[in-house]
N, C-alpha and C positions, 0 to 999 in steps of 0.2 A: 515130871518135874511138874510141881503143884503149882497150880496158878496161884496169883496174888488174889487180895480181896478187890481190890481194884480191876484187876483184869476180869475178873467174874461181873462186874456189876458192867463193865464195858459191852461183854459178850450176851448178857440179860436187855441192854438198850438196845442193841443190833437187833436181837431177836422181837422186840416188839415194834421197831420200825417197822420190820418185814412184815409182822402180823398186819398191821396196820394197813401196809401198801397194798397186803395179798387181798384184804377185806374189802376195801375202796376203790383202788386205782386199778387192780386187773379185771374188773368187772366192766369198770368205766371205758377200760382199753379196748373192752371188748363190743360194748356196743358205740364207738367212734369209729369201729371198722369199716362201719357203713362210710359211704361219701354223700356228697351233694351236687347238683347240677345247676347252674343257674346261668344267665346271660341277658342281653340285649337285642331286640330285634330292629333293625334298622332297612332304608333302604340306601340304592348306592350313595345317597348325597347327604346319607346324615340323618335324615327324617325321620323320627319314630316311625314305627308301623304297631299300631295299637289294636287288637281283638285277634292276632293272627294266632292261629291253631300250631301248638307244639308239642309234638308226637313222640318219644321215645320209646324205643323197643332194643331190648336186652336180647343176650347172647340166646338165652333159650328160648325166646320168644313173648316173655312179660311186655305190655307194653303202660305206657302212662302218656294222660294227656294233659296238657294246659294251656291256658289264652292269656295272651301278653297284658299286661294291663294296663294301664293308662299314662304308664313313665318310657311304655315300650319293653319291659323283663318279663321274664317266666324264674322259676324254679322250680326244681326238683329236690325233696330231702330224702333221707332213709334209702340211699340206692346202694345195694350190693357192687362191690369193685369190679369192674371189669368194661369191656368195650359195649357201647350199646350205638345205636344208629339213629339219629336225629332227622326230624323231617319238620320242614316248617311251612305252613300255605299260609297264604291269605289272597282276597279277590284281590283281581289286577297284577300282579306279581305272577314270577314262575315258582312251582315249587321247588323248594330246596330240601335236599337232600346230604346227609353226611354220613357213610357208616363206621367212620374209625375216630369217636370220641371215645376216649378213657376216664372213666372215673377211679381216680385211686382210693384206697384205703383211708378211712378218716379224714379226707382232703374236700376242699371245696374246688369243683371245677368251673373254672368259667370258657362259655363256648358263644362267644357274639356272632348274630349273624347279619349278613346284609343280603336284601333279596332283591331281586333284578326287575323293576317292571316291564310287565305287558300290556298295560290298559286294556285288557281283554273287555272290559265293560265301560260304557262313558254313558255314566250316570252319577247326577251330584249326592253328594255324602250329607246327609244329614245326623250328625256327630253328637254327641256328647260336648259341654264345655270345654274347649282346647283349656287345659289349666295351665298355670305360671309354674316355670322352673329355673334353676339356676343353671343350664345347659349352656353355656358361652354362645351358642349359634341360635337361642331361641329369646333374642332380644325383640320384645313386645315393638320397639321402634323401628323393625324391621318389618317392610312392606314384601307379602308374597301373594303374587295372584295368580289362579289357577282357575281352570273349569270356565263358570261363567262368568269370573271376575274378568278374565281375559277381555269378554266383550266390552270393557268401557275403554279399553285400548283402538286405536284406529287401524285398519285393514293394510293402509300401506304403508309398506315398512320405513321409507325416511320418516313420515309423521309418526309413526311406531317407535322409532330411535327417539325423536324428540319429545314423544309423551313420557317416555321412562326415564330420561335425563332430565325433565323438568319433575319427575316425582323423585329423582335422587337429591333434588333439591339447591339451590347456588352456593352450598359448601363444598360440592363436589370439583367445582373450579370453573374459568371461563367457557368452558367447551362441553359441561355436564360431564353426567357419571361417565367411567369405564365401563365399556360393554366387555364382558364375556360371554363367549357361546360356550358351553359345555364345556367351561374352563377354560377356556381359550382366549386370547387376545388376536387383534388384528384383523378379526373376519368381519364381514357386513351382517346387519340384522337379519336373520332366518324369515322367510315369510310368515306371516301368524298364523298358519295354517299347519306348520309343523312342530311349533311351539308347546310345548307341556308344562311351563311352570315360569314366572319371572319373580326373582326373589333382588330385594332393593337393600341397601347399606346393611348387609346379615353381618353379623358378629365382627363389628369395625376394627380390633384389636388382634387380630388372630394373625400370627407371626407366617401363615404362607401367603399373606396378601404382602406384595412390595410395595403397593402405593397406599394413600392415604384411605384409612379403613372407610370413612362415609363417603357414600357418591359412587361405592361398587355397586353394577347392575350384573346379576346373573341369569343368563336366558337358556334353558334346559330345555333339549329338542324332544321331541315325541320316540318313544322307541318302538320294535315290531312289535306283534300282537300276535294272541294262539291262534287267534281268528280271522281269518279273512274277513278283514274291514277295509272302504272306503271311503271318499267322499271327493265331491268337486264342487265349484263356485263360480259362479259371476259375477263381478260387480261393474255397475253403471254409474257413471256420472256425468252430466251434461249443464251446459249455460243455463239453460232455461231451467235447471235447479236451483239455480244460485242465485245468488244476491251479488248485484256490480260493486266492483270493487270501488272506494270512495275517491282514488287516484287516478281512474280509468276512466276517458272522454264517454266510452259507451259500454255497456256489457261485453266483454271480452269474447269471441269463440273459444269453446272450452271441451272437450270430451276426452273421456278417461274409462278404458275398458281393460277390465282387469280381469282376467280368469285362470284356472288351475285346479287343482285337485291334487290328493294322495290316496294313496294304495298299499296297505300292511297286512301283513299276513305269516302263517309259517314256512320256513324252508324245510326244518326236520324239526318235528312234533317234541316241543318243550326242550329243545336244544339250542333250534336255532330260529330269526325271524327278521324280517326287512321290514324296512318303512324307506319309503319314497315320495316326494312331492316335487311339484314342477307348476310355476307359475309365470303368467307373462302380462306384464301392464305394459299397453299402450296410450299413451298419454296426447290428445294436441293441445298442450300447455300455452302460455302466452307469457309475457314479459311485457309492463310496464315502464317506459321511456317518461321522465319527469325532470325535464332540463329547462335551460332557460338559455336562449340564444339571440344570434345579431339578426334581426331582417335585412333587405336591401336598403332601408334607410341606416341602418347601424342602430337601429333601435334593441333594446330587451324585449325577447317577445318568447312567451313558455312555448315549449315545443311538448306536448302532449301526446301519447302514442301508444296503442298496444303493437304487439309483434307475435307472431306467430312460432313458438319454441317445439316443436314435435319431437319426443321422447319416448324409447323404447326399452323395457328392462324386459331380460329373460332371465330364470333360477331354475334350478335343476340341483335335486340333492337326494340322494340317496342314503340309506342307513341298512347297516349291517349287523345284527346282535348273535352271538354264538356263545352256547356254552360248551367250555370245552371241557369240563368234568363238575364233579361237585364242588370244586374250590377255585375255578378259575373260568372268567368271562371275558370276551372280545367283541369291542364295539369297533366297527368301522364306517366312518362316513365320509362324503365325499360331496362338495357343493360347486357347482358352475355358477356363475353370474355373468350376464353380458347388458353392457349396457349403452345406447347409442343418442346423442341430442345434437339436435341442430339449431342453428342460428342463437348459440349461448353467448351472453358477454354483452350483447346490448341489453340494457336495461337500468334503471337510475337514470343516471346522467349520460351515460354511454349511448351515443347515436347510431342508428341503426348499423350503418357502414362498418361499425365494429364488431359484428356478429365474428363468430366461428364455429366449428362442427368439433366434436368429442367422442370419443368411445374408448371403452375399456373393456378389460374381463377381468374376472377372479377366479381362482380355482383354487381349492381348499382341500384337503386331504387330512383327516383327522383320524388316528389312531389310538384306542385306550384297551389297556390290559389290567383284569382286576385280578388278585390271587389270593386266598386266604392261605397265607403259610403255615400257620397254626389256630386253634381256635381260640388264642388270645390277640392273633398278630395279621394286618392286612396291608397290603401291597398295591399301589396302583401305578401304573406307568402309562404317560400319555406322549404323544408326538403329533406334531402340526407343522405342516407345509402348507405357504401359500404364497402364489404363483398370479403377480398383479402386472398385467399388461395395458396401458394406456395411449392414445394416441391424441393430438390437437390438430387441427386444419385452419390456418388463418392464415392473412395477409401481413406481413410484416415486412412489404418491399415501400409503405407510404407511411410518413411519419405520422405519428399521434400528436394530438394537440389537446392539452389537460387545462381547460380555465378551471381555475380549481373551484369545486360546489356549486359550478353552473352550467356545463358540459364536458363529454369530451369525445372529441373526432379523429376521425382517420383510421389508421389502421388496427390491427388486435393487437398486432406485436408478438404473436405466440407463435409465428410462424408454422413450420411442419415439425411438429416436436413430438416424441415418445420418450415413454418412460417404464423401464423394465427392472421390476421390486420384486424379488423373493426375499422370503422368511421362512424362519423354523424355527421350533423349541422344541425343547424335549423335557418333560417332567416326571418326578418319580417321588411318591409320596408314600410313607409307611407310616401304620396305627398299630400302637402297642398296648393291649391293655393289662395290666400289671396292679392286680391290688385294688388300691384307691387313686390309682395313677393309670392315664390317658397320655402315653405318651405319641407324640407324632412329629414326623420330622421329615425331610427331602430337601429336595432341588430343583432348579430350574436353569437350563442353559438356551439362551437364543440367539440368534443371527440375523442380519438382514443384509442382501448386495443392493446395491442400487446402479444402475447406468442409465444416466438422465440425458439427453440428447435436445436441448433447449436454445433455440436460436433467440430466445427472449430478447424483444428491444433493438432487433439489428438495424430496424430502420427508423430509431432514434424517436425520443418522446421530448418535445418541447412544452415547458411548464410559465403558467402565467398566474403569479400571485397579485396580494393586494399591495398597498403601499401609499406613500405619501407623493401627491402632484397637484401643480397648479389649480386651480378653480378655472373652469372656462363658462364662457354665457353659451347664449342656443346657437351661436354661431361658431363654436370651436375655437374663440378667441380667448387669450389670458386675461384674466381679470385681476385688476390692480386695486393693491389697498391704498388708502390714504398715504400712503408715504411713496407709492410708487413701484412698491415691490409687489410683485404676484401673492396674491392669497392662496395659502398652502392646505388644502383639504386633504382628507384620508379617502384613497379612491380602490372599487370593490376588485379582485379578479377580471370581472366581466369589463368593467371601464378598461382596464389595462390595455385589453386584447382590443377592443373597439378603438381607443387610441393608435395601438400599433396600426391597425387597417388605414386608417385616418392619416399620420402621418409618417408611415414608413419610407415615401420615396420625397421626406424635405428633410431637411438639414435641422439638428435639435430635437429631435426625435424623442429620445431620453427624457430631456428637459422638460418637455411637454405632459411627460405621464406614459410614455410609448415604450415597446419593447419587450421582449421576452424575458423573463427571469432568468432561465437555466435551460440546456440543453444535457438529454443522459443519452448516451448510444453506448450499444456494445457489440463487441466482435470480436474476432479470433475462432478458436476452436468451440463449438456449441457442446461436447460430450465431457460431462465431468462423472466421474464414478467416487463410491464410497461402501466401505463395509465396515459394520460394528458388531460387537457381541456383549450380550452381556448375560449374567448371571446372579443367580440368588440362591442361598440355602438356608435353611432354619431350621431349629431345634423348639418343640415346645411340651411342657408338662403341663396337662390340666389333674388338678389335684384335687380330688374330693375330702378335703380336709374334715368337714362335719357333714352329718345327713344333709344339711340346708346352708352348706357355705362351701364353694368350689372357687378357687384359685391358680390360677392361670399364669404361668411364669413363661415367657419366649425370648427367644436371641433369632436376629434374623442378619444376613450377611450380603449385600450390594457390591459388584463391583461391575463396571462396562471399560469397554475401551475407549479409545481416540480422547481419554483425558486421565490425568493423574492422579486421582480420589481414589486411593486403596483403603482406608482404614473406614468402612462405612459401614459399621455395627450398628445394629437396632434394636435394644432391650425394650421388650414388651412385658407389661404386668397387669393384669386385670384380675376383677373378683367378682361374684355372684351370692350376695347371701337372701335368704326369705326369712324374715324375721317371722316367727311361730309355727313355720313349716318343718316337717323333718323329713321330708325328701326334695331331693332335687330333680329328679325327675328323668333322670337319662343315666347310663352308665354302669360300671360295676359298683357296688356296694350300697345301693340305692335299695332301701327295702320294697318290697314290691305289694303290698298294701301300707300306707301312712297317710296320715292327712296332709292335703295338698297346700300349698302356700296360697295365700292371696296377695302376696305383697312379694315383689321382689326387687334388691336395692342392687345397682350395677355400678362400676367404675372401673378406669383403669386410665394409664398413662402410657406413651409408645414414642418412639421415634418412627420415621419414617423418612426414606431416601426417592430424590426423583430423576431422573436421568438425562442428560443431556440429546436431545433428540438425536438422529443423523444426519435431518434436515440443516442443521447448523454444521454441522464438518463437510457436506455436500457444498454448500455455500462458500465455506472457506475453503476449501479444495477447486471449485470453480472458478472465484475470484483473489488468486492467490498474487494475482499482478504479471502473471505471465502465460496462462492456460486461456483464460475467457478475460476479456478486457471491458473493462466498466467505465466509460468516460461519463465526467460530469463536466461542465463546458459555463463557466460565466463571463469568461472574456467577451466585451460588448464588440470587438473588434471581427470574431468570430462569428457570436448570434445576429448581430445586423445584416451579416450578408445576406440571410433567409430571409425569403417574402414569402408573404400569405394573403391568400385572397379569400373573396365573401364566401366562394364555394367550396372554402375549405381545401382548396389546392397549397400545397407547401412545396418550395422550388428552392434551390440552392441548397441543401444538405447537406453538411460535407459527410464524407465516408470516413469508416473504423479507421482503415488506411491513412487517411489525410491527417486526423486526429493523432496517430502513433505519430507520422514522421516532425509534427509539430510538438511533440511530447507534451499533450494535453492532460491534464491532472486525472487520475484513475481512482478508484475506489477499489482497496481492497480488505478483504476480509479474513480476520485470524483471530483464533481460541486462545486466552491467557493459558499459559504453560500451567500453571496453579491452579488450576481452574478446579475448584471443589465441587463432588455433587449436592446438590439443593438438596437441603436439609429442614424434616418439619418435626415437630412433635406437639401430640395432642393429647389432652387431658379430658378425659369426659367423667361426668357424673348420670345416672339412670334411674330413673325412680317408675316402676310399674307396680299396676293396682288391677288386681279383677274386681269385675264391678258386676252388680246383678245384670239379667238376660243377657248373657255372653259378652259383654263388652270388657274390653281392655284397654285401660288408659295408660298414658306414656308420657312422662317428661323427662327431655334431657338437656342437659348445660355442657359445653365442650369449649375448648381454647384451642385454635391452632395457632404454634408461631414457627415461622420460617426465617432460615439464614441460607447463604450462599445461594441466593437467586439468581437468576439469572437477569444479565443488564448489558444493553449495547450502547457503549459509547463511541465517538468520534474522538479518536486519541489525535487525532491531525489537525483537528479544528482549529480555525483561526484563534491566537490568544486572546482574550477580552481587552476589548477598546481598541484593536487594532485593524478591524475589518471595516472598509469603507465601501459600501454596495457601488459605488460609481468608480472604485479603482479595487478590485477584490485581489488583484496580483500581488499588490502591497502590504497584503495582510503578513503578519508576523505567524509561523505554524513551527508547534515542537521539534519536528523531525525533520526541520529546513525547507524545502520541497513541498509544491503545492500538491495535492489530492488527499483523499481523505482515506481514515485506516478505520473501519470499523470493528469494534475489540468487544469479545463475548467474554465478558468477565462476571465472577460468578461473588457480587458486594453487594445485592440489594437482601430485604430482609420484607415480613409479612406476620400480619399480626392479625385474629379475627377471633371474637367473642361472640356465641350463638347459644339462643335456645331455641327449641322447639319441642312440641304435645303433639299429643292424637289422639284418636280412638280406633279400636280396631273393632271389628263384631265380625265373626266366621258365620259361613252359610248356613241359617237355621229356620225354619219355619218359612222358607223363600226369601229371607232377605240378609244383605251382608253387605258393610259400609266398612270404607277407613278414610280417615280424614286425618290430616296434619297442617298443621302450622308453626312459623320459625319466623324470627326477627333475629337482629342482630346488626353490629357493624364490625366492619374489617380495613386495616388500612395497611399500605405497603407503599414503597418507591420504586415498586416496579409492575408493569403487565405483564412480565415474560413470566407467570406462573402457572404451573402445570403444563408445560410444554407449549404455550403458546408462544409466537415471536413477534406477535402483532403488539404495538406501542412500546417497542422496549427502550425508545431513545429517551431520554430526558430532557426537558426543555433547555438546558445548559449542560455540556459533557464534562464542563469543568467545577460545576456547582450542581451537586444534588443532594443539597441539605435541604431546599424545600421540596424534595419530590415525595414525602411521606404524608399519605393521605388517603381518603377511602378506595375501595376498591371498585372498579366500575360494574363489576359481574354480580355483586350481591345487592341484592335489593333491600330496604329496610325491612321490609316484614313480606310474607308468600306463602298463600294458601293455597290448599287441596283437597275435594271430597269426594270420592267414588263409590262405588258397590253394584248394587244387584237386587232389584228389587222384581220381584215376582205374583202377577196380580191373577190369580188362576182364575177370576169371574171372565175378565176380560181374554184368558189363555195369552197373555203377553208378558214379554220377559221386557224390563226395561232398566239400562245401566246408566244411568248419569256418570259423568264427571266433569269436575268443574274448578278451573286456576284463579287465582287472584293474587296478583303480585304486586306491590308497589313500583313506583320508576326506579329506574337504576340509572346511576349516577356518570357522567358525560366528561369528557375534558373539554373543554374552551381555549380555543387554540386563536391566536392575533394572524394566522396565515400568510405570516412572513417570514421571513430568514433573515434575520437580523443581524443574525452572530455569524455567517457566512460557513454555517458546518451544509448546509445542502439539506436540511429536514427541516422542514414547517411545525414544530413542535414546540413552537415557543407562547408562551401564556402570556397576557397582558398583566397588567398591575391594577387596583383599584385606582378610579381617576381621584385628584386630588384638586387641589387650588392652582398649583403650579402645571396642570397637565396641560400642553399645547392645545389649542381648537382643533387643528388637524387631528389629535392624536386620540381625539376623546370618541367614545362610540357608546350611546345610550341605548341599553338593549332591557328586554323583562327580566334578566337576570340581574343587572346593575350595571354600572356606570364603570367603563372599563381605559384603560390607557394603552395604547398599542405600540407605544415604543417608549416603555419604561427606560429610566437610566440605570447604568450597571450597577449592584447592589441594591437597587430598590425593591423591596418585596414583590413576589408575583401573588396571583390570586393562586387558592390552592390545585391541584392537581383533580381534574373529577369532580369540580366544583358544580357544575351544573347539574338539575336533576331531569332524567327525561319522564314521558309518559306512563300509569300506570296499565296492567295489563287485568282484561277479565274475558274470559271465555266458559260458557256453559256448554257444553257438549253431549250430546244423547245417544243412545242406541235402543231401537224399539227390534224386537223380533216376535216372530211367532213360528211355533215348530209345530207340525204337522206330523204323526207316527202311524204307519199304517203294515202290515205283513204281519203273520206270527214267523217266531223263530222255528228254524227247521227243529222237528221233532219235540217242541215246546206242546205243552197243554194247560188249559185253563188252572189257576191255584186258587186253592180256596183261600178268601181274606181273611184276616181277624175283624173284630169286629171294629169300626170306625175309622180302616184302613180305605185309603182311595186309590185305585190303581189306573194304568192309562188302560185307555181302549184304542181301538181303531179310529182315526180321525180326529182323536184330541190332540190337545198341544202335547210337546214331550216338557214342555216347562222344569219342572224340578228335575230333569232328567237329562239333561243336556251339558252337564259339567265331570272335570275328572273325579274319581273315585280318591283322591286325595284330599285332603281339608286343608282350609286358606291357611290355617296356623301351621303349617307344617308336618305333622304327623298322617298317617295313613290308617283308614280304618276301614272294617266293610260296611258296604252301604247297607241301610236300613231299609232301603226302597227294592233291593235287588231281588230278582225272583221271576220265574217265567211268567207273570203275567204285568209286571213293570217295565219288559223291553220289548221293544217291537222291530221288525226287521231292518224299515225302511224309513229315513226323518227327512222332511225338507222343510229348509228354514226360510223365512221369508224375512229380511233385516233390514232396517232405513239407519244409517248414520247422519246424524249431521253435527257439524263443526258448527260452532258458533250460532247456537239457537238464536239470541236475541240480538244477531246481528249488530255487534257492537262494533264500532272503529277502533281497534286497536293500533295506535300508533306508532312504528320504528323512533329509535333516537331521534334528536333533530340535529340538524345541520349545525357543527361544531365551531365552524370558520368563521371569524367576525370579518374577513373581508369577502364572504360570500354575499349577494344582493339577498340569500334567502336564509340568512344564520335564523337559528331558532325556529325553522320549520321541519316538520318532517315529509319527506316526501314520498315516502310509502307505507305500509302496511306489516306488524310484527309476523313474527310466524304462527303457524296455527296452537301452539302451546306456548310461547313466551318465550322461547328458546331454542333456538335456530330457528331456520325454515319451515321444517314440517309439514312438507308439500307445496302446492303453488301458491303463494300469494297474490298473482294475478288474475287463480281461478274464480274467485269471487270474496266476499267478504264472509259471508255465510254459504258453504259449501253441502252439498247433499248426497251422498252416496246411496244408491238402492244396491241390493248384493240376494242372490236365490243360492240356497246350499245345499245340497243333497248329499245322505251318506247312507252307508247302510254296513 
């Protein structure tokens, strides 16, 4: 059958199309049968490795080599399909080999590499400028210290923790930044000898992080080395080197002897290595007692003395690294810490008889396994177990007498206490690279079990507070007014105690202003237990939308036992945009050579959840009304049978059994059934700019908002207007019977606006610097933020409307700057570290319990023309009404502002190197190069091969002539070079005779104790360090 004309035309059209395809497509398909291989080289923690040599070998033996670019990437094009062997080498890292990399026909194969650090050479890297990029983990406001930059930090582990917390900034919370050691929480700060790197505030919106993004401090410890390396050190400090503490009557005896060392080397060449460090710190420390007592004539007298507080700390920590194969690495780390201290607890207002001894041990086991599942997938599993054991030995058979903010005498009340604390956690994280996406997901499960034996306050505590009382003349007679009535005045807590001693054997003692305010006494079962488990899971997609724009989307879920909060989903989103740049600098899809951006803009928003700490549940289990009894007595008939003597003896103290028999009121603690996990939102915008001379500028603005925050209220306190101090039993309480109920609820809020900016300069030509300035303002209606349970109670448990005010732990402004400066002519390394902070707010209270809740948190009102003279208190902070009427506006919480903080710290070191390396020979140096010689300072050869910017590069100074076998470093560490007197927060109790005074110095870094406060205002330590 003949074809129709239309059918013929169809056949001709098909022939033409097939011909065109044959001419153009088939050759193109033949060309596309060649594949390509590309990838990114990073270390175990994601830092880019620049300048690494990548060699690929085909099955027939053909080799090609490349060097990773500034963004850590490599690429090979036009590769015949088949299997290739990939080798990656870089100074300071173990050799990476994988013989099973397959290149498919016409496809681009991605093979990312993770190198294991060996620290084979301890030399500083002088590198090219660390370029900005849009890697989410490369935010310029993050602080990364390594190598010589670590020398700005103190050697003492306690002071070191305070220093990094200060650098984390006040936005991290009242207790400073949360510290992670090799990805784990809960452990102690390792010795500086074993620290490889410190990272602060890196990648704050990462969904992997459970807590608030800013304020995270990551401590990375040193792995093993491929050659036998070792070091030893000895630190010495003595009171003869220090200046006198301004609150000590004399320069107190003090001495510290801190010594230790480390050893590292191979176990199996290129497969297994070890690192072990040991240190012991023996300190003849002292505490300053700065109290006001009564002399034999019952006159107020300063009591100022120093008291020896010996303590000893031992730390041992071995680490074992093992390469199981081309795709698996295993890390085992164990640490043992033991601390002992004597005569602790006797300082500030506490008199010498309150001292007690304490000891503790902590054992930590950490296991980390890293597996390369495929060229595009990496999995990491971590396990940690911490075993804490602590003991306290003090006298709780003698009652304690607390004369508020004047002195505390009697027993320590800790008794023979011990605490067994066991913690564990398992983490598993997977990173999967797929096209333009880096998908990361995983989870963490942790638990804690605590058995606490605490006979705290079994001896009882008597409290004397201020109040109103008749005016007495010089002969202790009542002064009468014009109408024949006693003249009423405000008296301090010390005056009430004096009148108790004076009139306790006379009738009408309380009418004359004497008498103890309250008695608290515990009894029953001293043991309490708690277990708690928490978990978190997350998924995160880092999407390279464009070459200069990265968008990251994440979701995290949090859950814990002991509360009923279940729907704790935390979505997070953040971006990084490099205007004008064409490369983001890392990950898949980044071109290997392109223009690097000079400016990066980052922004993000996310939810975060905090946890209710297990200590709150432990207290609720302990003081549940039947396990351990906690009595609080206001009844004058019970209180007045107790007699006090001038030598501190207290007699006729009722026992817990007696109080229980008389149904004395108890304190019960309970957690709300509807307690919600504290919830925070954070929004931030970040601007980064590369400047000339290797400087980087950054500016960050952010806002925290919190809800469902922890607050404690006494929900069975006397109803407003029903409490009469002269007849406390007549008060009306919501639950009918007397007794206080401390109620943990999630009803508070928090809001914080802050800005900070700074400069960074990585090490170059012997100079590096990091600087940060921040300011802002935060407000909240609770101080129970970020896990702290101090100052959780409002002034009035029935009215929290006037509690919303500024936060006590956030100063108006804070600044720090540090760095490294090498002086070649003097052969010295200088590491200055300066911290400046404005004063922190503090809460002014009356020191009176006028509402009968047993808590001295009442604040005054501003004085008016109607304020009674007896209730008027004139201070440098204003005139206050100590007895405001119900409904009268109180002064804002945290109304006062404490003193500012300013400290200049400096480390000066000089290194001498000698001895040639085995098998080495002098190398010919290029013109203009300067190498180390025997007896010269190592200077620019004393830091890690990893650059301060976060990536690793080969050292331009490495070579046979640049490395010597032995190194001896002499250093001087000076805290508070200018001998500035930094005062602690002043006494905030208006009923104290010392209101507004600072009675001690602040910590070394304005954030926690940071070492001995009594050792000296300016402290100097000498160190000698030998390494090979």
